[in-house]
Every structure is written in C-alpha cells, then in structure tokens.
N, C-alpha and C positions, 0 to 999 in steps of 0.2 A: 542549605538551599536544596530544592529537589528530593527531599527526604522521602523514602519510601519504606522506613523501617529501620530498625537496628540489626546489626549483625550481617554476617556475608554468606554462611553455609546453612542457614535455616529457612531459606528461600526468600528472605528479604535482604534488601541492601540499602545503604545510604549513598545517594549519587550526588556528586557535585557537577556543575556544569563543565568542568574540565574533563571528568570522566565520560559524561555523556557525548561531549564534542569528539572525544578519542573515539568512542564506541560507534558514532555515526560516520565519522571519517573513516574509519576501518571497513566498515560495512558498504560504504559507498565505493570504495576501493575494490571491494568484492565484485559489486556490480559492474564498475567500469572494466574490470578484468575479464568479465563474461564468465565467472565462475558460477555466479548465481544462475540457478535454472529457472525456466518459466514457471515452475510451481512454488518458487520462493527460496529462502535461505533453507539450507539444511542443518541438521544437528552439528556437522563437522564445521560449519561456517561460524556457529554461535561457540562452539568450544574453543576453536583457535582464536576468535575475538575475546572470549574471556581470558584466555592464556596471555595474550598480548597485553590487555588491561591490567592483569594481574602482576606482570612484569613491570609496566610502566609506573603503576600507583602502589605496589607491594601490598596488595589486598588479596582476597579469596574467593572471587566471583566464580559461579559456574555458568555453563552454557544456557540452561533454563533462565537463570536470572536476565542474561543478555537478551534472550528472546521476549521474556516479560516486559523488560525496559523499553525495547524497540517498539513493542505494541503500545505503550504509553506515549512515546514520540509520535506514533503513527496517527493516534487519535488527535494529539496536539496539532500535527501538521494538517490534518483534515479539517480542523476547526480554523486554523488560519487561512486555509484555502477557501472555505466557505465565506469568511468575513472579506476576503479579497475580492470575492466575485459579487458583492452588494454594490449596488449602483452608487457611484460617487466616492468610492473608497479606491485608493491607489496603493501602490507598493513602492518603496524606496529601495532600489537595488543596491545602493550604495551603503545605507545604514541598516538595511533588511528591517524595516519597520513599516507599519500600516500608516498611510496618510489619508486626510480627508479635508475638504474644505470647510469653513466655519459654519456655512449653513448646515450642511450634512453632518457635521460634528455634534452641533446644538441638537438637531433632530435625533440623533442617535442617543445622545446623553439623556434626552427627555424620554426616550423609550425604555432606556436601562436605568433609570433614576431610581425605580422602586425594586430593583432586582437586587438580591441579596450579595453583599460584598464577599469577595473571596481571595484568597492569595492568588497573585499573578502567575500564570503559567509561561507566559510569553518570555520573561526575561532569561530563562536558561535556553529558550529556543532560539532567540535572537543571539545570544552568546555562541551557540553552535553554528547557527547560519554564518556569523561573521568569521568563524574559524575555518570552515570549509566551503563555503559558498555554493554555487550552482550544482556542483556534483552531487552534494549532500541533498540538495531540495530535489533533484531527479530521483535520488535513491530512495527517500522517504517516500515520494509520490508513488513509486512503483510498489513500495511495501503497503502504503495506505490503501491502494486499489486492489491490492491482493490479486488472487488468479482467478479474476471474474470477467475478464475482458474476452469477448467473442467478435469475430469479423462482422464488420458492418452490413457486409453483403451476404452473410450467411443464409438468410430466408431466401434471397435471390437465386442462391446456388441450389437450395433445395426445391423451390417452386419450378425450376426450370428442368428438373429431372422427369422424364417420361415415365408413363405408365403407373403412376402411385395416385391413390386417391387423397383428397384434401386431409382426411382423418390420418392417414400415415404420414403425410408431410407434417401436420401439425404435432403429432406425437413424437416423431423424430428430431424436430426442431426443438421441442421441449427437453428432449433427452440431451441434445447437444448443449443447449444453454445450461442446463445443469451440470455439464462436465465440459468446462471452458477448453481443457486442454485437448480434449477430443475434437471438440468444435473447430479449433484452429488447425489441428492435423487434417480433419476432413477437407476444410476449405482450400488447403494446398494441393489436394489430390487432382490428379487429371480426371477429366469428365467421367471416362469409362469406370474408373475406381470408385468415384462418388456413387455411381450408379450400384456398384457391387456392396459398398458399405450400406447404403439405403436398404438394398433388397434383403441383405443378411438381417438387418434390424427388424424389418417388416415381417420376415417369414418366422423370425423369433417370437414376436408378438402376435402375429396373426397366422398361425400354422394352417397350412392348406392354401394360403393365398398365392 
C-alpha cells in the first residue's frame, strides 16, 4: 500500500501506512515543540525524521524522500479538506471519516458516476489520522497552506500610512503579498517603523520621490 516506487536510496521509496503514520507523527511533534520555523520545515528536520524512521523500520530513507512524501500527504490533506467543506458533508472525529446523508450521497455518486475509478488514497490517510489525531491534522494543515499567509489587516495598515500615493501603496502591498514572511514582520512593527519600511521601499522603486 502507498507504493511510490522500489528502492530507498535512488530517490524513491515504498511507504506503508505505519511508516507514513510515524513520519507524520514525528513532524507534528516538531510543530508542537516550536522547532518548525514560519518558513516551514528545514533540512535538519527532514534528516532527523529520516534517521528516526530508519531506526524504527530498519530501512534507508533520506531527508529528501521525507520531504517528497510530506508533499504527497499535504496534497491528500488538501483534497480531504476541500471535500469536507462541501455542503452536506460532515466529518466524524471518532472514526476520522467523511460522512453525508443519503440525499447528498446519492447526488455525489451521480455526479461522480462517470469519473474514472482509481485506487483509494484515503485508506492510508485515515490510518494515519487514527494514529496521531488532531495534532497531526494541525501539522499537515500548516504544511499544506505553506508560507503564504499574510495578515488580514495588511492593506489597512498600508492605506493608513500618510504621504504615499495610491500607486506606491499598491506596489508595496503587492511586494509584501509576494513575500509573506516580510509582510508578517511589517505588520508587527510600530507605526513609525512601518513608515520607515514603506519609505525605503518607495525610495528604491521611485528614486527622487
């Protein structure tokens, strides 16, 4: 199950649910401990996870394989999350399964009836959820969203800065959205320091202003 290729040192690995569960549990503990930075997991985290899995299962994974497998789970979690948000679909926290009433189920089946059948990805996901629970869900969600979150009031913070044209504000906002870690740092600054950051940006982009 969860085969991703044969071998362990050639960039591919064959994963079992137990291995996936162990990996996700390990990385969720990294998140809980506060070791994971805002920009995501570092190489040292992937390497230490690989070492732990290798010792546990007597295999030979490396950090890059851990990183790639986590991306696979991030996509799966994102898919499950999208389904959970569909009207009429629920989530059983005890069994970690998607639920829906008969009416919505029949409608969903009708829509999906002509879709090409494929191997279920959820089996391993549910097994892992059962093993590590809410902490895992939170960890995967953080990985799935990536480092793209910017403060909700970021534009308000910019528009309230005096002495700037709308073009300046718009361009700086665009820059901050493209660099979320800078946007979050900017938004935490005192008002006077926000002015300094914005003025420096504008002076670089518009010399002489």
